[in-house]
C-alpha positions, 0 to 999 in steps of 0.5 A: 654083730659078731661074725661066725669065725667057724663058718668064715674059716670053712669058707676060706678053706673052700676057696683055697680048695678051688684055687686053680694053678696057673698054666705057666706054673703047671708047666714048670711043675711038669718040667721039674718032674721030667728033670727030676730023674736024679735025686738032686735034679743035677745034669749028668755032667755036674754029677760026674764032675763033683769029685774032681779037684779044682782045677782039673784038665781033660787030657784029651781035649784040654778043657779045664774044670774050675769053679764047678764048670768045664771051661775052654778057650783062652781061660784054659790057656791061662791055667797053671799046670802046677798042681792041676788034676788030670782026667777025661772030661764027661764029653770026651768019655761020652763021645768015646763010648757013644753015650748021648742025652740028646737025639735029633731026627731029621725026617726025609727024604733028604737029597745028598746035596741037601744033607751036606748043607744040613750037616754043615749047619749042624757042625757050625751050631755045635762049634759055637756051642762048644766054644762057651760050653765045651761039654756040649758036643755032637757024638755022631751024625749018621743016615737014619731011615730016609733022613739023618740022626744026630746024637749029642752029649746034652739035651740043650744042644739037641734042642738048639740044633733042631731050632737052628735047622728050622730057622735056616731051612723052615720045616717043623720041629717037635720035642719029646722026652724019651726015657727016665734017663733024661734023653731029649728027642728033637724031630725036624721035618723038612718043609716044602722049601727046605731043599731050595733053601739048602741048595747053593745059590747060582749066578744068573747069566743075564 
């Protein structure tokens, strides 16, 4: 018996129409939609640096742009200054102009001694990130309502700071995209044990 090719094709079409996109794939699609605020989905730093010669050195911080990446540390010390281009790197320009792509909101109330411990943690996280990624920097740390506001040059640094605060002091973190320019807002809320974790340990007399 011959099978009806037309009805088989229609059945296949109906099956394809009912195919459900896996949840993980849907998440990736939504992620691309958020990132795709620029025509080529490239980070702002990459877009700003495309026209630079290789190598180019930042006249402010000494970071070197080579092989399509801004680098710091020992690799910059080995860069020959013969024929090098000079500019102000995107991170230095952002810091100068108070431009940011990441925002961390620390919801309080936060005691002064706790605020000092939180700021030390933030600076340490930023220093580690800058060692390998010199364009990821903290623009400012300032009081905000009853808590603290941290502005960063990149979304990834803001995400990392909020994650490290939760890891060190507990509490709860949430993340959201605030604008079509790609600004990430990470909110960290102090937990019940945050004050105890942030306070320095005292030595017992016993």
